[in-house]
C-alpha angles and dihedrals in degrees: 000000000000116000116227143174087272091053089059094050092046090049088053093049092048097045093246114147117236116225119211136175136174121249132173108184143044099255096047093047091050092053093049092046094052087049089061104251110168097217140012121209115202093204130193082239082095086084087071106029099036106023104033101240121145094232139009093255097097095053116117137207088248088055091051093047094047094053096033094058092050092053093048089055088055102043114073098167109016117094107242124216124186124203121237105228130230113296094008090107109007092080097066145330088255093054089048093055093042094050093043088052094048091049091050096047095046099040102032087218120155102234144003127226126213132180126241143060130232091350092066099039093104089054090046092052094048094049092049089051087057085060093251114135115231136203115201124215123207138164111043103017109187096208086065095047091121092053090047091050092237140330103319135157112263134216099032100132122063092251095049093045090053090048092053091048091051090045090053094049091046096052088050090052090049091060108263110151091210142008132216114219109203124194095344122151108265096240093049091049089052094054092046091050093050092050095049124084089202125068120272113212113203134212111176090349104107137258097289096078119102090250147353137239130191136173103255094223090057091046093050095041091247103129118073131286097298116096117185115233091245095053122099112190111226096182141014101230096144097064092039090052090047093051092048092054091047091054090047092052088048094049093048091048094051093042092239091125128092100038124190094271088062095055139079125240132228130185112271091223089065093051094048089054091056095056 
């Protein structure tokens, strides 16, 4: 059954947890969809895990559309959300609506996601008025990593915690149908989740959020040696893939692949006439 914005809200009301993973291509999206994931986020994290940048800052609208459209083609039931990249909405409310509309038209995704709290509420409200569902993102917002001075837990002081709560309530009022809480103390995330009518999806925000999201390369041990504190590795795909490639290289080098069973036959008489 296709997951929708209404599905998210019903799950929140029924106390059911929402599962979300990132994906950036057709085959991965298809696998995750068949595994029963509720939602796929085409995150601007693709800049780091797919394109090799140090941050998400260089990612473009074109990048998001390219990957987002591929994911939508692979996901038949999961709700697909596409990130709005850095400077695609911060410049003006007009630019936010135009770029959100372009992402929706060219990917056929269900929703867009943008970072920020009260400061982007006018943008959220305008995008929602254009009939585009929006997911908000507060706490550690990677597009603001330079302003934060690095990847740090947010909301630890009384003032910062109050601001996060106010931001969460503000994006809900602006029309967001869900909000991502990233790198927020667990007790604060629990409080925010309880006060919101919309689902709160956590990443590094504890188990009391209404759902969880992870970057799949982190979750499957496919992205380098660094593992964020909030990541649990549910599989060991990276080493398995590396070992398989090493075996392939060895077999090709030794001439043991391809074997006869991997080849196509032709009549010997034809070959003899060619000599």
